[in-house]
Every structure is written in structure tokens, then in C-alpha cells.
C-alpha positions as CSV (number, residue, x, y, z in Angstrom):
1,X,37.8,-20.8,-17.2
2,X,34.1,-19.7,-17.0
3,X,33.1,-23.0,-18.7
4,X,32.9,-25.9,-16.4
5,X,35.4,-28.7,-17.0
6,X,32.7,-31.3,-17.6
7,X,31.2,-29.1,-20.4
8,X,34.7,-28.7,-22.0
9,X,35.1,-32.5,-22.0
10,X,31.5,-33.3,-23.1
11,X,31.6,-31.0,-26.1
12,X,35.3,-31.5,-26.9
13,X,36.0,-27.8,-26.7
14,X,39.7,-28.3,-26.4
15,X,39.7,-29.9,-29.9
16,X,38.3,-26.7,-31.5
17,X,40.2,-24.0,-29.5
18,X,42.5,-21.6,-31.3
19,X,44.9,-19.4,-29.4
20,X,43.3,-20.6,-26.2
21,X,39.9,-19.3,-27.3
22,X,36.8,-21.1,-28.3
23,X,34.1,-19.3,-30.2
24,X,30.6,-20.8,-29.7
25,X,27.3,-20.0,-31.2
26,X,24.6,-21.3,-28.9
27,X,21.6,-22.4,-30.9
28,X,19.9,-24.2,-28.0
29,X,20.7,-24.5,-24.3
30,X,23.7,-26.4,-23.1
31,X,22.8,-28.5,-20.1
32,X,25.0,-27.7,-17.1
33,X,26.0,-24.3,-18.5
34,X,24.8,-21.9,-15.9
35,X,25.1,-18.9,-18.2
36,X,22.8,-20.4,-20.8
37,X,19.7,-18.9,-19.5
38,X,21.2,-15.4,-19.3
39,X,22.6,-15.7,-22.9
40,X,19.2,-16.9,-24.2
41,X,17.4,-14.0,-22.4
42,X,19.8,-11.5,-23.9
43,X,19.4,-13.0,-27.3
44,X,15.6,-12.8,-27.0
45,X,15.7,-9.2,-25.7
46,X,17.8,-8.0,-28.6
47,X,15.7,-9.9,-31.1
48,X,12.3,-8.8,-29.8
49,X,13.5,-5.2,-29.5
50,X,13.7,-5.1,-33.3
51,X,9.9,-5.7,-33.3
52,X,9.1,-3.1,-30.6
53,X,9.0,-5.3,-27.5
54,X,10.8,-4.7,-24.3
55,X,10.7,-6.1,-20.7
56,X,9.4,-3.8,-18.0
57,X,12.3,-2.3,-16.1
58,X,11.4,-3.6,-12.7
59,X,9.6,-6.8,-13.7
60,X,11.9,-8.5,-16.3
61,X,9.5,-11.4,-16.9
62,X,6.7,-9.0,-18.0
63,X,7.0,-7.6,-21.5
64,X,5.1,-5.0,-23.5
65,X,5.1,-3.5,-27.0
66,X,5.9,0.1,-27.4
67,X,2.8,1.0,-29.4
68,X,0.6,-2.1,-29.6
69,X,-1.9,-3.0,-26.9
70,X,-0.2,-6.3,-25.9
71,X,1.7,-7.6,-22.9
72,X,3.1,-11.0,-22.1
73,X,4.9,-12.9,-19.4
74,X,7.9,-15.1,-20.1
75,X,8.7,-17.9,-17.7
76,X,11.5,-20.2,-18.8
77,X,10.2,-21.0,-22.3
78,X,6.5,-20.4,-21.9
79,X,4.7,-17.2,-22.9
80,X,1.3,-16.1,-21.5
81,X,0.0,-13.3,-23.8
82,X,-2.8,-10.8,-23.1
83,X,-4.0,-8.9,-26.1
84,X,-6.9,-6.9,-27.3
85,X,-6.4,-7.3,-31.0
86,X,-5.5,-10.7,-32.4
87,X,-3.4,-9.0,-35.1
88,X,-1.1,-7.7,-32.3
89,X,-0.7,-11.3,-31.0
90,X,0.1,-12.5,-34.5
91,X,2.8,-9.8,-34.7
92,X,4.4,-11.3,-31.6
93,X,4.0,-14.8,-32.9
94,X,5.7,-13.7,-36.2
95,X,8.5,-12.1,-34.2
96,X,9.1,-15.3,-32.2
97,X,8.9,-17.6,-35.3
98,X,11.6,-15.6,-36.9
99,X,13.9,-16.7,-34.1
100,X,12.6,-20.0,-32.8
101,X,10.3,-22.9,-33.9
102,X,7.2,-22.4,-31.7
103,X,3.8,-23.8,-31.2
104,X,0.7,-21.6,-30.5
105,X,-2.4,-22.6,-28.5
106,X,-5.0,-19.9,-29.2
107,X,-7.4,-21.6,-26.8
108,X,-5.1,-20.9,-23.9
109,X,-5.6,-24.4,-22.5
110,X,-1.9,-25.6,-22.6
């Protein structure tokens, strides 16, 4: 199994399996599940692509919009955004808010 035994026990996955398969929707990370980061990254990439954002090919933590003058870095769950037009930044905030509850620090001090 790709799922560690301790995760199977902790989340009682054997109780919900059907035909030796467990279907899981991950809404937040699962501590100890090493694939969680990859799954979250894939989900974010698919979601933000709908709004015109994509990571750079060679620098996956650096993102840009395909038409707006905005770039951002993503490290774990923190975004550092560089923008010229605040409306572009608000576009990114709106895209993120449609997937996650977020907080925004416009002063850039946090």
C-alpha cells in the first residue's frame, strides 16, 4: 500500500474501504502522509491555471500570470507577491479565496 500503516490505523481507512479501495478527498494535509504536499501542489496548479496562473517551468516555486503584470513565490503555504497594479493582486487573492480561506497582509510585514 502507498498509504503508511499508521495512517490507515489513525484514520480508520479499513472501515471505509470497498473492494480493497479507499476513495479520499483531501481537504487539508494529512500529517505523516508524504504525498500530501505533492497532491496539494497539483490541486493548486490546476485551480490557479483556471485564472491564468502557472509556475515557471524551471523554477516551480515562482509563478506568473499569462497576461497580468504579477509574479509570486510559493513556499509551503506562504505567498510573496510582486505586482504593479493592485487590481492584479486582488485577482490573485480572489483566485486563492475561491479555494482556501486566506489572510492578506497588504503591508508585507508578516
